[in-house]
C-alpha positions as CSV (number, residue, x, y, z in Angstrom):
1,M,0.2,0.0,-0.1
2,V,1.4,3.7,-0.7
3,A,1.5,5.9,1.8
4,K,-0.5,9.3,1.5
5,K,1.2,12.2,1.4
6,T,-0.3,14.6,3.8
7,K,-0.2,18.2,4.0
8,K,2.8,19.0,6.6
9,A,4.3,22.2,7.3
10,K,6.8,23.0,4.5
11,K,10.1,24.3,5.6
12,K,9.8,27.9,5.2
13,T,13.3,29.5,4.1
14,A,12.5,32.8,5.4
15,K,15.5,35.2,4.1
16,K,17.6,36.3,7.1
17,K,17.3,39.7,7.8
18,T,20.4,41.7,8.9
19,A,19.8,44.4,11.7
20,R,20.8,47.7,10.7
21,R,23.9,48.7,12.6
22,R,25.0,51.9,14.1
23,R,28.5,52.8,14.0
24,T,29.8,55.9,15.6
25,I,33.0,57.8,14.5
26,T,34.5,60.5,16.9
27,I,36.6,63.6,15.7
28,K,38.7,65.9,18.0
29,C,42.0,67.5,18.2
30,I,44.7,65.3,20.2
31,G,47.9,66.5,20.3
32,G,47.3,69.2,18.2
33,F,46.2,66.4,15.4
34,C,42.5,66.3,13.9
35,T,42.0,62.9,14.6
36,A,39.2,60.2,13.9
37,T,38.3,57.5,15.9
38,P,38.1,54.9,14.9
39,P,40.5,55.6,12.0
40,V,39.2,52.6,9.9
41,L,35.8,51.8,10.6
42,R,35.6,48.1,9.1
43,N,32.5,45.8,8.6
44,V,29.6,48.3,7.6
45,R,27.3,47.1,5.2
46,V,24.8,49.4,2.9
47,G,21.8,50.4,5.0
48,D,23.8,50.9,8.3
49,T,23.9,54.2,9.9
50,V,27.4,56.0,11.0
51,V,27.0,58.4,13.5
52,W,29.4,61.6,13.3
53,K,30.6,63.3,16.5
54,A,32.6,66.5,16.8
55,V,34.2,66.9,20.1
56,G,35.5,70.2,21.3
57,T,36.1,71.7,17.7
58,G,34.1,72.2,14.6
59,V,34.8,70.0,11.5
60,N,34.9,69.7,8.0
61,V,34.0,65.9,6.5
62,S,34.8,65.7,2.6
63,F,35.0,62.8,0.6
64,R,36.1,62.4,-3.1
65,K,33.6,59.2,-3.6
66,S,31.2,58.8,-1.0
67,P,29.3,55.7,0.6
68,F,26.5,58.3,1.7
69,K,24.3,60.7,-0.4
70,V,26.5,63.6,0.2
71,K,30.2,64.0,-0.3
72,K,30.7,66.9,2.1
73,F,29.5,68.0,5.5
74,R,30.1,70.4,8.6
75,L,29.7,69.4,12.5
76,E,29.9,72.3,15.0
77,S,31.6,71.9,17.8
78,G,29.4,68.9,20.2
79,D,27.5,68.5,16.9
80,Q,26.3,64.9,15.9
81,K,25.1,63.5,12.4
82,D,23.4,60.4,11.1
83,T,24.2,59.4,8.0
84,V,23.5,56.2,6.3
85,I,25.2,54.1,3.8
86,V,23.9,54.0,0.3
87,N,26.7,53.0,-2.0
88,G,29.1,50.0,-1.4
89,P,31.1,47.8,-1.4
90,G,34.3,49.3,-1.4
91,T,36.7,51.6,0.4
92,F,35.7,55.2,1.0
93,R,38.7,57.4,2.3
94,Y,37.8,61.0,3.6
95,S,39.4,64.2,4.6
96,K,38.6,66.1,7.9
97,R,39.7,69.5,8.6
98,C,39.3,70.5,12.4
99,D,39.0,73.9,13.6
100,D,41.1,74.4,16.5
101,C,44.1,71.9,15.2
102,P,45.6,72.6,12.0
103,N,47.6,69.4,11.4
104,P,45.2,66.5,9.9
105,M,46.4,62.5,10.4
106,L,46.6,60.0,7.9
107,P,43.3,59.8,6.0
108,P,40.7,57.6,7.8
109,R,38.5,55.7,5.8
110,I,35.4,53.5,6.0
111,I,35.1,49.6,4.5
112,V,31.9,48.7,3.0
113,E,31.5,45.1,2.8
């Protein structure tokens, strides 16, 4: 006798939703140098939010090729700005100019997977 096929719950292959993450980059003057912490932001994905914070100084941030909708923006001392990654994958270098310290450090970068 042939066994009847019953309607059993099919295995559902739900797409794994990756949680959107918030990552922070803090820019401030340390020892006369305009410094970004972390200097290299890794493991960032399209859709993640990068929070920029300026501590103790105003900052101009500019990208040649940007992972965000904008290539340039300004942060006043104590300000914070949320930006969402829309371009990737790739390595995106940026420059920063602090108002209170004239010397920039090596160009930091954001690595989007």
